[in-house]
N, C-alpha and C positions, 0 to 999 in steps of 0.2 A: 303322475300329475293328472288331475281331472278337473273339468269345469262344466259350465252349463252346456248341455248338448244342443247342437244346431237343429236337430230334426226331432219331431215328436215320436213317441213310442210307436213301434210297429209301422214306421214310415216305409212306404214301398218305393223301391228304386225303379228306374225305367225298365230294367231287365226282369222285373217281377219279384225279385228277392226282397225280403223284409228285414229292416234293421232291428236288432234287439238291444242288449245292454251295451252302453258305451264303456269301453275298456280303459281308455286313456285319451288325453287330449293335450294340445299345445296351442300356441297363438294362432296358427293358421292350419291346423290339422286335427283330426279326431280319428280314433280307431274304434270300430264297432264289431260286435259279434252278430252274425246273421242267423236267420232261421235254419240254415243248412249246417250250422256249426262251423262254417268258414268264417274268416274275419276279413275286414275291409278297411283300408286306409282311405279317408276322404280328406282332400286338401283344397284350399282355395287356389284359384288360378295363379295368383301372384307368386306363391311358393312353388307351384309346379313349373312355372316359367323358368325359375332359377335352376331346378333340377334338369330340365330339358336343355337349357343353355349350357350347363356344365357337362352335359352328356351322361349324367348319372343313369337316366332311363330314357328310352325313346318315347316320343310323344304318342306313338301308336299303341302303347300298352296301357294307356290311361283312358278309362271311360269318362265321358263328359255328360253332365246334366245340370239343370238349373233349378234352384229352389229359392223362392223369394227374390231378392235383388242380387243374389250371388251366383256366380258360375263356379261349379265344383268339378274336380277330377278325382277319380277313384282307382285304386289298385286292390284287387281281391287276392286272398291267400287261402290255400287249402288248410284244413283242420290240422294237418300234420306238419305244417310249415310255420315258422315263427314270423310274427309281424308285431313288433313291440318297440318301445323306446329303449335305446341303449342304456339310458339312465336307470331303467328298472333292474339292471344287473341280473339278467335272466338266469345265468348259470346253466351249463350244458348237462343234459341227462346222459349222454354217451360221448365217446370220443368223436364219433362222426358229427354229432351236434356241435362240438367245439370246433372241429375243423371247418364246418360250414361258416361259422361266424368269423373265424380267423381269415379264411379265404375271401370272405366278403369285405373285410377291412382292407386287405391287401389290394384287391381289385378296385375298390373305390378310391384308395389312395393313389393308384396309378393315374386316375383321371383328374385328381386335384390334390396337390401336395400340401395345401394349407387349410382346406375346409375343416371346420370344427366337428369332431365326432361325439363329443360329450353330450350334445343335445340332439343327436341324430336318431333316425328311425331305422331299425334293422328289418330289412325285407329279404328274408331267406330265399323266397321264390326267384328273385333276380340277382342274388348274391351282391346286395348293395346295402350300404349305410347311407341313408338320405339325410344330409344335414338340414337343420331348420334355422340356423343362423340367429338364434334368439339371444345368445350370450357370446360376447366377444372373446373371452378367455376361458380356458378349461384345462383339463388334464391332458397329458401327453398320450399318444396312441398306446405306448407301453403300459401306462397306468389304466387306460380304458379297457384294454384287453385283459389285464390282470383282474380288474374289478368284475368284469363279466364272467370270466372263467371261475372265479371263486365265489360268486354270488354276492359281491359287495365289499369284500375286504380290500382296503387300499394298499395294493401291492403291484409294482411294475413287473412285467414278465422278465425283465433283466435280473431281478432277484430270483434266480432260477431255483436254488435249493429251497428257499422259503415257499415259493410257488408250488414246487413238487410236494412239499410236506403238507400243504393245505389240500392239494388234489390227491390225497392218499389212495383214492380208488383207481387212480391211473398209475402205470409204471412211469419211471423217469424218462424212458425212451418215448412213451406216448406224449408226455408233457412237452418234450423237445419237439416232437412232430407238430404240436399245436403252435408253439412259439414260432417255428420256422415257417409254418403255413401262412402266418401273418406277415412274413417278410423280415422277422427279427432274427438275430443270431443267438445261439446258445453259448454261454461262456465256456471257454476252453477248460476251465477247472471244474466243470459240472460232472465229469466222469462219464460222459456219453460216448460210446464207441459205435461207429457206423459199421454194420456188417450186413452185406447183402444176403438175403435168404435166411436170416436168422429166425428161428421159430418164435412166434409171437409170445408163447408162454415164457421163453427164456429172456426175451427182450423186456418183459414187464416186471423188472426188478423194482421192488419198492424203495423209496428213498430211505426208509428206516434201515433196510438191509444194507444199502450202499454206505450209509454212515457208520453202521456197526463194523463193517469190514475195513473202513478207512481210518477208524479212530481206536485208541486203546480202550479196554474195558473200563467202564466207569459207572457210578450210580447215576440215577436219573437227575438228581439235583446238580451234580457237577457237569452234566452233559451240555449245559448252556455255555460252558467256557469255549472261547474262540481262539484261533491262532493269534499270537502276539502281533499287534500292529497299533498304530497311534491314530486316534480319532483327531481329525483336523477340521477346523471350521474357519474357512477363509473369511477374513474381515471381522471376526469376532473373537479375539484372543481371550477375553475374560470368560466368555461363555465356553470356549474350547477348554480352558483349564478347569472350569467347574464340571463340565460333563466328564472329562477324563478322570477327575478325582472322585466325584460323587456317584458316577454311574458306571463308566467303563471299567475302572480298576476293580470295583466290587464284583462285577460280572466275570471278569477274566481271571480273577484270583479268589474265586468263591471259597475255597477251602481255608485260605488264610483268614478271611474275614469271618467265616463261620466260627472259628476258634474264639473269636471275640464277641460272639452273639449277634453278628450282623449277617442276616441271611440273604437280603436282596436290597437293591437301591430303594430309597424312600421316594414318595410322590413329590412332584415338583410343580411350582407355579411360576410361569414366566409372565411378567407384566410390563407394560410400557405403551407408548403411543402407537396408533395405527401406522404400519409400515416400518417399524423399528427393526424387524428381523426375527420376530418370535417364530413365525411359521417356517422361515428359512432354516433356522437353527434346528427345529424339530425334524424337518425333512432330512437334513444331513445326518442326524442321529439315527433316524429310521433306516437310511441307506446303510449306515455302518453296522448297526445291530442285525439287520436283515431278519427282523421278526415280523409276524403278522401285526397289523395295526388296525385299530377300530376307532372311528371318529364319533364323538357325541357333539352334535350341533343341531341347529334348527331344522335342517333337512332330514336328519336321522331320527330325532326323537320328538320334535315339536308336534303338539296336538292340542286342539281346543277342548278335547274331552277330558273330564275329570278322571284321574287314575291312569290315563293312557300314557302320559309322558313318563311317569315313574316306572310303569311296566316296561316300556321300551328301553329305558336306562338299564333296568335289571337284566333284560335280555342281552344287551350289548356286553355287560360285565360277564354274564354266563358264557357267552361265545368266546370272549377273550381268555377266560380261565380254562376253558376246554382245550385251547390250543397253546397254552403257555409253554415257554416264555413268550410274552407278547406285550403290546403297548396299547393303551387307551389315551387318546388325545381329546381333551375337552376344550372346544373352541368357544370363545365368548362366554366364558363360564359365569359371568355376572347374570346372564339370562336365566340360569337355572339355580345358581347358588347364591343369589343376593340375600341380604339380611332378611330373615323371616319376619322381623318386627315391622318392616316396611309394608308387608303384604297382609297384615292381620285383617284388614277390612275386605280383602278380596277372596276370603274363603280358606279352606284347609289344603287345597290341592298343591299350592306352592310349598307349604310346610312338609307335605308328603314327599315332594320331589327332593328337597334338601335332605330329609331323613333317609331317603334311599341312598343318596350319595354317602352320607355319614356312615351308613352300615356297610356299603359295598367297598369303599376305598381301602380300609384296613384289610378286609377279606381278600381283595385283589392282590395287595402287596404280599400277603402270606402265600398266595398261589402263583407267585412270580409273574405278576402283571405290573409293568411300569406305567404309572398314571402321571400324565403331564397336563396341567391346565394352563390355558392362556387367556389373558384378559387385558382390556384397556382401562378398566375401572376397578382396581384392587379395593378401593375404599367401599365399594358396594357389596363385596363378598361377605357372606355370613361368617362371623368370627369363629364359630364352631368348626367351620371347614378348614380355615387356614391355621388352626391350632396345631401344635406339635403332636405327632402321632398320626396325622392324616397327611397334610402337606408339610413335610419337615423343612423344605427349602423354598424360600420366596426370593426369586431372582428378578431384579429390575434390569430391563433391556432398554438402553437409550438409542437414539438415532446414531447411525455410523459416523465416525470421524473421518477426516481425510486419509489418515494412515490406514484405517480399516477398509475404506473404499479402494485405496491403492493396492492393498494386498489382494483383494478380491479381483480387481481388474487384471493384475498380473497373473493370478491363478487361472482366470478364464482365458486370457490371451495365450497362455502356454499350451492350451488344448487345440488351437487352430493355427494354420500357417499364416504368418504375418510378414508384411513387408519390412525389410531391414531398416532399422532406425526410426520406427514408428514412435511418435510422441504421444503418450497417453495422458499427459498433464492436463490437457483440455477436458478429457473425460472425467478424470478425478475431480477437478475443480467444479465441473457442472453437476456432478452426482453427490458431492459431499452434502450430508444432511438429508439426503433422500433415502427412500427405502432401498435395501439391498436388492430387492427384486427388480428395481429399476436398473441397477447396474448389470444384472444378469440379462435383462431384456435388451439393453443397448448393445452389449457384445454379441448376443445372438442375432439381433436385427442387423448389425453391421456385417456379420458373417453372411447372413442371407442376402443382403444387398450386393456384397462382393461376388457371391456365387451367381446371382442373377445377372450381373453385369459381365459374366464370363471371365472374371479375374481368378488367378491361381493363388493369390494371397490377400489377406485382409489389409487394407491400406487406410491412411488417414482420412481420405475423402469418404469412405464408407462409414467410418466412425462418426465423422461430422454429420453426415446425413441421418444416421441412426439417432444421434442426440436431438436432431431437429424434430424427430417424431414423438418426443416426450413433451407433455404439457408443462408449462412453466408453473413453478410453485414458489411460495415464500420460504426461502431456505433459512430457517432459523437454526442457530447453533444449539445443540443439546448435549448434555453430558453422556458419556459412554454408559454410565450406570455402575452399579455395584452389586455384589453378591452377599446376601445375608444368609448365614447358616448357623 
């Protein structure tokens, strides 16, 4: 993210150094390259006050100077040290590079358990992630670390095997070291054995070798099969059934379906009002499949330059096909795939973008990439896109009913210690008709409030307080929806 620079070209700082190219910027901060090839973070005093107050950095390490009407503070960094926004998904060049970021995350989290890291600035010199507090909600720490280690792939480090597969240049033991350095646990079924003094070359066993020794011989196509288990989608029984029948069963019983000419699940469109649970459903499917996931949205492909958006779309499809089996999720697909006739007066670039999708979606399916599109405005989508052969399944997702909310509440409460006889009826009644993400938030917020109050169990008072933190809405009854296939 870049914006208008605060300082003129070749502006000289009080210490005599000269500012060169602006590398990135945010609301109250900018990063510049200096004439010495070092980089420097310059922030407004208001943001620095929050860093100092939170003890992320001591006031003494920040230089001070005035330009115009503003007071600025600065932190410099050597040319061999990273100074960059976390959102840039830097990707490590070496294991030591990855360990430095992981330890910075862990040490910063010790100072503040709730500060958002998705919009933070990584300052390797001081082993810190400096939050900028520009967005209230973001990804979890596990997802942020996974994105950074993989260079932008949306994968939490808790999906250890998938992470190891993407970081093929590292051994599985090395990946485990990175995960643990950030303060997270490696799953017990990851096949990692701790042995003191074990030679590095023996420890760096690739994930491919690990999988080959733990699974029977099979061809590449059938290697996508997974152990038998049931995909469960709390609060959405219709979607759960759909995904199990049209996605999971085809993947887990590949040979049976191939005999009938079905090689891979077809592309899917989920449509419905904002907050109905489309994203929630896709996230649960991602967790189950444990495949690399690539997002196409305004942040990843949006561009004002002609041809640039279609080029970025093509690059994402190429990346997904190179690590298949994988998933591509197209968020707000009406932004890129709306009816071409509507845009005839705005030039050919939109037609080009739709054409790129038309070409790539069937190709991706043949290369074992599951494509899922999400939209609130199905009527705006170009008819050629939703035609059979590209998106075979159009699934309507309605707002959750009381029964669906109740199921999700019970599922979430089962994961935390609760006070005996707790009544969840108030929670279900208050959340019926709201986004499923609100249900998840309330239970998580209630657990946080209970822990903060020193309680050993989640109680009714904590639930009531958590509900009070939600804004009121007009709770209109909506249908659960139907599946068209």
